[in-house]
C-alpha positions as CSV (number, residue, x, y, z in Angstrom):
1,M,108.4,191.7,-48.7
2,H,105.9,190.0,-46.4
3,R,105.7,186.3,-46.3
4,V,102.3,186.2,-48.1
5,E,103.7,188.3,-51.0
6,T,106.7,186.0,-51.1
7,E,104.5,182.9,-51.3
8,E,102.6,184.4,-54.2
9,L,105.7,185.3,-56.1
10,L,107.2,181.8,-55.5
11,R,104.1,180.2,-56.9
12,R,104.8,182.0,-60.2
13,W,108.6,181.7,-60.3
14,V,109.4,178.3,-58.8
15,P,108.3,176.2,-61.8
16,R,110.5,178.3,-64.1
17,A,113.4,178.1,-61.6
18,V,113.0,174.3,-61.4
19,A,113.1,174.2,-65.2
20,G,116.5,175.9,-65.0
21,E,115.7,179.4,-66.1
22,P,118.6,181.5,-64.6
23,H,116.6,184.7,-64.0
24,A,113.9,182.7,-62.3
25,V,116.5,181.1,-60.0
26,G,117.7,184.6,-59.1
27,V,114.2,185.8,-58.4
28,V,113.4,182.8,-56.2
29,V,116.6,183.0,-54.2
30,S,116.5,186.7,-53.7
31,S,112.8,186.5,-52.6
32,V,113.5,183.8,-50.0
33,R,116.8,185.3,-48.7
34,P,115.3,187.9,-46.2
35,H,113.1,185.3,-44.7
36,V,115.9,182.8,-44.4
37,L,118.1,185.5,-42.8
38,N,115.5,186.3,-40.1
39,F,115.0,182.5,-39.6
40,C,118.7,181.9,-39.1
41,A,119.3,185.0,-36.9
42,A,116.4,183.9,-34.6
43,R,118.0,180.5,-34.1
44,M,121.6,181.5,-33.4
45,D,122.9,182.5,-30.0
46,E,125.7,185.0,-29.4
47,G,128.5,182.4,-29.4
48,T,127.2,180.8,-32.7
49,S,126.9,184.2,-34.3
50,A,130.4,185.2,-33.2
51,H,131.7,182.0,-34.9
52,T,129.6,182.3,-38.1
53,P,127.3,185.3,-38.7
54,A,123.7,184.7,-39.7
55,E,124.5,186.4,-43.0
56,D,127.1,183.7,-43.8
57,V,124.7,180.9,-42.9
58,T,122.0,182.5,-45.0
59,Q,124.4,182.6,-48.0
60,E,125.1,178.9,-47.5
61,V,121.4,178.2,-47.5
62,C,120.8,180.3,-50.6
63,L,123.6,178.4,-52.4
64,A,122.2,175.0,-51.3
65,L,118.7,176.1,-52.4
66,A,119.9,177.2,-55.9
67,R,121.7,173.8,-56.3
68,A,118.6,171.9,-55.1
69,L,116.1,173.7,-57.3
70,P,116.5,171.4,-60.4
71,R,115.5,168.4,-58.2
72,Y,112.8,170.2,-56.2
73,Q,109.4,168.6,-56.4
74,D,106.3,170.5,-55.3
75,R,104.5,168.3,-52.9
76,G,102.0,171.0,-51.7
77,A,104.3,172.7,-49.2
78,S,105.9,176.0,-49.9
79,L,109.4,176.4,-51.2
80,L,110.0,178.8,-48.4
81,R,109.3,175.9,-46.0
82,F,111.8,173.8,-48.0
83,A,114.4,176.6,-47.6
84,F,113.7,176.8,-43.8
85,G,114.4,173.0,-43.7
86,I,117.8,173.6,-45.3
87,A,118.4,176.5,-42.9
88,T,117.6,174.4,-39.9
89,H,120.4,171.9,-41.0
90,K,122.9,174.7,-41.7
91,V,122.3,176.4,-38.3
92,A,122.7,173.1,-36.6
93,D,126.0,172.5,-38.4
94,V,127.2,175.9,-37.3
95,R,126.1,175.4,-33.7
96,R,128.0,172.0,-33.6
97,K,131.1,173.5,-35.1
98,A,131.0,176.5,-32.7
99,A,130.6,174.1,-29.7
100,R,133.6,172.1,-30.8
101,T,135.8,175.2,-30.9
102,V,134.8,176.4,-27.4
103,T,136.6,174.8,-24.5
């Protein structure tokens, strides 16, 4: 799904996900996931990916997003942008952890 299509889908489903509708949470997370995977993979080098694959980081981001949805407040920015913010922090965590294990 292209990013524009994802944004349109999110506009319809995010309010329902924020309200706690389980199916809506699933739709939102599954719609965001491929974009988050590409985002994470693009920001991880070989050493970081060897330590923790981009798929694992993406899973952590999706779990964090699902937990954050009840508190999410739409302030005009896309939920996808919010997810990328979470992903940025998760990738940084993995990079720090990988750097500590390399001597």
